[in-house]
C-alpha positions as CSV (number, residue, x, y, z in Angstrom):
1,M,12.1,-1.0,4.8
2,E,8.9,1.0,5.1
3,T,6.8,-2.1,4.9
4,F,8.8,-3.7,7.8
5,V,8.4,-0.6,10.0
6,I,4.6,-0.6,9.3
7,V,4.3,-4.3,10.1
8,I,6.1,-3.8,13.4
9,H,4.1,-0.7,14.1
10,V,0.7,-2.5,13.6
11,L,1.8,-5.4,15.7
12,A,2.9,-3.1,18.5
13,C,-0.5,-1.3,18.3
14,I,-2.4,-4.5,18.6
15,F,-0.4,-5.9,21.5
16,L,-0.4,-2.5,23.2
17,I,-4.2,-2.4,23.1
18,G,-4.2,-5.9,24.6
19,A,-1.7,-5.0,27.3
20,V,-3.7,-2.0,28.4
21,M,-7.0,-3.9,28.4
22,L,-5.4,-6.6,30.6
23,Q,-4.5,-4.1,33.3
24,S,-7.0,-3.7,36.0
25,G,-8.0,-0.5,37.7
26,H,-8.1,0.0,41.5
27,E,-11.7,-0.9,41.7
28,G,-12.6,-2.9,38.6
29,M,-14.9,-5.8,37.9
30,G,-12.4,-8.2,39.6
31,V,-13.1,-6.7,43.0
32,I,-16.8,-7.3,42.6
33,F,-16.4,-11.0,41.8
34,G,-13.9,-11.6,44.6
35,G,-10.7,-11.3,42.6
36,G,-8.5,-11.4,45.7
37,S,-5.3,-13.4,46.0
38,S,-6.5,-16.2,43.7
39,T,-5.8,-14.2,40.6
40,M,-3.7,-15.4,37.7
41,F,-0.7,-13.1,38.4
42,G,-0.6,-13.7,42.2
43,S,-1.7,-11.7,45.2
44,T,0.0,-8.4,44.1
45,G,-1.7,-8.5,40.8
46,A,-0.2,-8.0,37.4
47,G,1.2,-4.6,38.1
48,G,4.9,-5.1,37.6
49,L,4.8,-7.4,34.6
50,L,2.1,-5.6,32.6
51,V,3.5,-2.2,33.4
52,K,6.8,-3.3,31.9
53,I,5.2,-4.9,28.9
54,T,3.1,-1.8,28.3
55,A,6.1,0.5,28.6
56,G,8.1,-1.6,26.2
57,L,5.2,-1.7,23.6
58,A,4.7,2.0,24.0
59,T,8.4,2.6,23.3
60,I,8.2,0.4,20.2
61,F,5.1,2.3,19.1
62,L,6.9,5.7,19.5
63,V,10.0,4.5,17.7
64,T,8.2,3.0,14.8
65,S,5.9,6.1,14.5
66,L,8.9,8.4,14.3
67,G,10.9,6.1,12.1
68,Y,8.2,5.8,9.5
69,N,7.8,9.6,9.5
70,I,11.5,10.0,8.9
71,L,11.5,7.3,6.2
72,T,8.6,8.8,4.2
73,G,8.7,12.5,5.0
74,N,10.0,15.4,2.9
75,K,10.9,13.6,-0.3
76,V,11.6,16.2,-3.0
77,S,11.3,14.8,-6.5
78,D,14.1,15.4,-9.0
79,E,11.6,16.0,-11.7
80,G,10.3,19.5,-12.5
81,S,7.2,20.6,-10.7
82,I,4.8,23.4,-11.3
83,M,4.8,24.1,-7.5
84,L,8.6,24.4,-7.5
85,N,8.9,26.6,-10.6
86,S,8.3,30.3,-9.9
87,D,8.3,31.1,-13.6
88,A,5.2,29.2,-14.3
89,A,2.2,31.4,-14.2
90,V,-1.3,30.0,-14.6
91,E,-3.8,32.3,-16.2
92,T,-7.4,31.8,-15.2
93,T,-10.4,33.3,-16.8
94,A,-13.8,33.4,-15.4
95,P,-16.3,31.4,-17.3
96,A,-18.9,33.3,-19.2
97,E,-22.3,33.6,-17.5
98,P,-24.9,31.5,-19.1
99,A,-27.8,33.4,-20.7
100,K,-30.7,33.7,-18.4
101,P,-34.0,32.7,-19.8
102,G,-36.2,35.7,-20.7
103,I,-39.6,35.9,-19.1
104,T,-42.2,38.3,-20.5
105,F,-45.3,39.3,-18.6
106,Q,-48.5,40.4,-20.3
107,D,-50.8,42.8,-18.7
108,A,-54.3,41.3,-18.0
109,G,-55.7,44.2,-20.1
110,D,-53.5,43.3,-23.1
111,E,-54.8,39.7,-23.1
112,A,-58.4,40.9,-23.0
113,K,-57.8,43.3,-26.0
114,S,-56.1,40.7,-28.1
115,E,-59.1,38.3,-28.0
């Protein structure tokens, strides 16, 4: 069932993007190139048809989003879990600090005396 909802959701997303991209603004590129009454959708444009298709696809998108969330959300396992058991206490100990390398400095006078 989850796979079916995801497939419908992805298809709705793709077609919704296409429907939004087909809609023209009030002053888009169609006006520049003389997109008057000789357009594909008639003189009034594609307003009515594309708006209805976009609204339908947006509804499908919303329903599949909520449906998938309901199908997959809040699943509590029957098996025991450390997160669900309050008796389980985890002891942590800090790791021991690594030994720092010792650096010894000799006085310049000491070096001259030892030679």
